[in-house]
One Martini backbone bead per residue (centre of mass of N, CA, C, O) as a GRO file, in nm:
protein
  115
    1MET     BB    1  11.774  21.131  -7.399
    2ASP     BB    2  11.923  21.383  -7.298
    3ARG     BB    3  11.727  21.454  -7.076
    4LEU     BB    4  11.767  21.198  -6.910
    5SER     BB    5  12.071  21.218  -6.878
    6ASN     BB    6  12.072  21.493  -6.735
    7TRP     BB    7  11.888  21.419  -6.498
    8LEU     BB    8  12.063  21.189  -6.386
    9SER     BB    9  12.319  21.356  -6.341
   10GLU     BB   10  12.197  21.582  -6.155
   11ASN     BB   11  12.007  21.404  -5.945
   12ALA     BB   12  12.168  21.100  -5.926
   13GLY     BB   13  12.468  21.063  -6.045
   14LEU     BB   14  12.404  20.930  -6.330
   15GLU     BB   15  12.448  20.748  -6.590
   16LEU     BB   16  12.275  20.597  -6.833
   17TRP     BB   17  12.419  20.316  -6.822
   18MET     BB   18  12.378  20.276  -6.517
   19ALA     BB   19  12.070  20.287  -6.520
   20THR     BB   20  12.039  20.048  -6.711
   21LEU     BB   21  12.166  19.837  -6.528
   22LEU     BB   22  11.967  19.874  -6.297
   23ALA     BB   23  11.710  19.808  -6.457
   24ILE     BB   24  11.791  19.523  -6.543
   25ALA     BB   25  11.826  19.410  -6.259
   26LEU     BB   26  11.535  19.461  -6.163
   27VAL     BB   27  11.394  19.298  -6.385
   28THR     BB   28  11.533  19.030  -6.323
   29VAL     BB   29  11.426  19.000  -6.038
   30LEU     BB   30  11.127  19.014  -6.110
   31VAL     BB   31  11.118  18.775  -6.307
   32ASN     BB   32  11.222  18.567  -6.102
   33GLN     BB   33  10.991  18.598  -5.897
   34VAL     BB   34  10.761  18.526  -6.089
   35ALA     BB   35  10.868  18.246  -6.165
   36GLN     BB   36  10.859  18.129  -5.879
   37VAL     BB   37  10.557  18.159  -5.835
   38LEU     BB   38  10.465  17.995  -6.083
   39LEU     BB   39  10.614  17.731  -6.005
   40ARG     BB   40  10.472  17.690  -5.734
   41GLN     BB   41  10.189  17.676  -5.854
   42ALA     BB   42  10.244  17.438  -6.042
   43ALA     BB   43  10.321  17.240  -5.817
   44ARG     BB   44  10.048  17.248  -5.671
   45VAL     BB   45   9.880  17.145  -5.909
   46THR     BB   46  10.043  16.876  -5.971
   47ARG     BB   47   9.990  16.737  -5.689
   48GLN     BB   48   9.670  16.688  -5.763
   49THR     BB   49   9.760  16.479  -5.949
   50ALA     BB   50   9.818  16.146  -6.063
   51SER     BB   51  10.055  16.233  -6.216
   52VAL     BB   52  10.416  16.237  -6.232
   53TRP     BB   53  10.502  16.399  -6.489
   54ASP     BB   54  10.425  16.689  -6.409
   55ASP     BB   55  10.608  16.702  -6.164
   56ALA     BB   56  10.874  16.648  -6.314
   57LEU     BB   57  10.861  16.886  -6.507
   58VAL     BB   58  10.857  17.116  -6.298
   59GLN     BB   59  11.110  17.032  -6.140
   60THR     BB   60  11.317  17.030  -6.389
   61ALA     BB   61  11.244  17.330  -6.497
   62SER     BB   62  11.309  17.534  -6.273
   63ARG     BB   63  11.619  17.581  -6.276
   64PRO     BB   64  11.655  17.663  -6.577
   65ILE     BB   65  11.463  17.903  -6.571
   66LEU     BB   66  11.608  18.066  -6.348
   67ALA     BB   67  11.886  18.070  -6.486
   68ALA     BB   68  11.795  18.209  -6.749
   69THR     BB   69  11.713  18.479  -6.630
   70TRP     BB   70  12.000  18.551  -6.536
   71LEU     BB   71  12.152  18.517  -6.805
   72VAL     BB   72  11.995  18.727  -6.963
   73GLY     BB   73  12.045  18.968  -6.776
   74VAL     BB   74  12.356  18.955  -6.787
   75GLY     BB   75  12.375  18.984  -7.093
   76PHE     BB   76  12.252  19.265  -7.111
   77MET     BB   77  12.457  19.400  -6.924
   78ALA     BB   78  12.707  19.332  -7.095
   79ARG     BB   79  12.621  19.492  -7.346
   80VAL     BB   80  12.617  19.765  -7.211
   81LEU     BB   81  12.910  19.754  -7.103
   82GLN     BB   82  13.049  19.715  -7.379
   83GLY     BB   83  12.981  20.012  -7.480
   84GLU     BB   84  13.172  20.146  -7.236
   85VAL     BB   85  13.387  19.915  -7.242
   86GLU     BB   86  13.722  19.840  -7.330
   87SER     BB   87  13.672  19.489  -7.368
   88ARG     BB   88  13.733  19.151  -7.432
   89PHE     BB   89  13.610  19.001  -7.193
   90ILE     BB   90  13.306  19.029  -7.260
   91THR     BB   91  13.312  18.879  -7.528
   92GLU     BB   92  13.426  18.617  -7.411
   93ALA     BB   93  13.207  18.569  -7.196
   94LEU     BB   94  12.970  18.545  -7.398
   95SER     BB   95  13.086  18.300  -7.546
   96VAL     BB   96  13.101  18.111  -7.304
   97ARG     BB   97  12.802  18.121  -7.234
   98ASP     BB   98  12.701  17.994  -7.498
   99VAL     BB   99  12.853  17.726  -7.472
  100LEU     BB  100  12.737  17.642  -7.194
  101LEU     BB  101  12.442  17.631  -7.284
  102VAL     BB  102  12.478  17.405  -7.489
  103ILE     BB  103  12.599  17.193  -7.299
  104TRP     BB  104  12.366  17.192  -7.095
  105ASN     BB  105  12.145  17.105  -7.297
  106ILE     BB  106  12.276  16.840  -7.379
  107GLY     BB  107  12.293  16.718  -7.092
  108ASN     BB  108  11.986  16.732  -7.034
  109SER     BB  109  11.889  16.557  -7.273
  110LYS     BB  110  12.045  16.299  -7.183
  111ALA     BB  111  11.925  16.275  -6.894
  112LEU     BB  112  11.621  16.254  -7.024
  113GLY     BB  113  11.625  16.093  -7.304
  114THR     BB  114  11.592  16.308  -7.581
  115ASP     BB  115  11.814  16.208  -7.818
   0.00000   0.00000   0.00000
């Protein structure tokens, strides 16, 4: 790990935690793009079926899935940043994120009539 940290500092001018943030951001973008492609493909497949339920499932699941990829990525980035920055803000922001996810899931389950 020291070798990587030294190499990043000398050649790229980055500290290890900054490179980790960049890597997490790139992986998040990649996962989001893959999810978009898979959801588009699923929508294409479901359009060819007679049932409207599979269309509805893919359509309603798309936005939460894409939002979840970003929230997970940002959460990982916040955890890395939390180790480097002495701030209560990040801890509080992660707690607020968790509460909002629970509220959002409860709201979505009521909207779909699954409670």
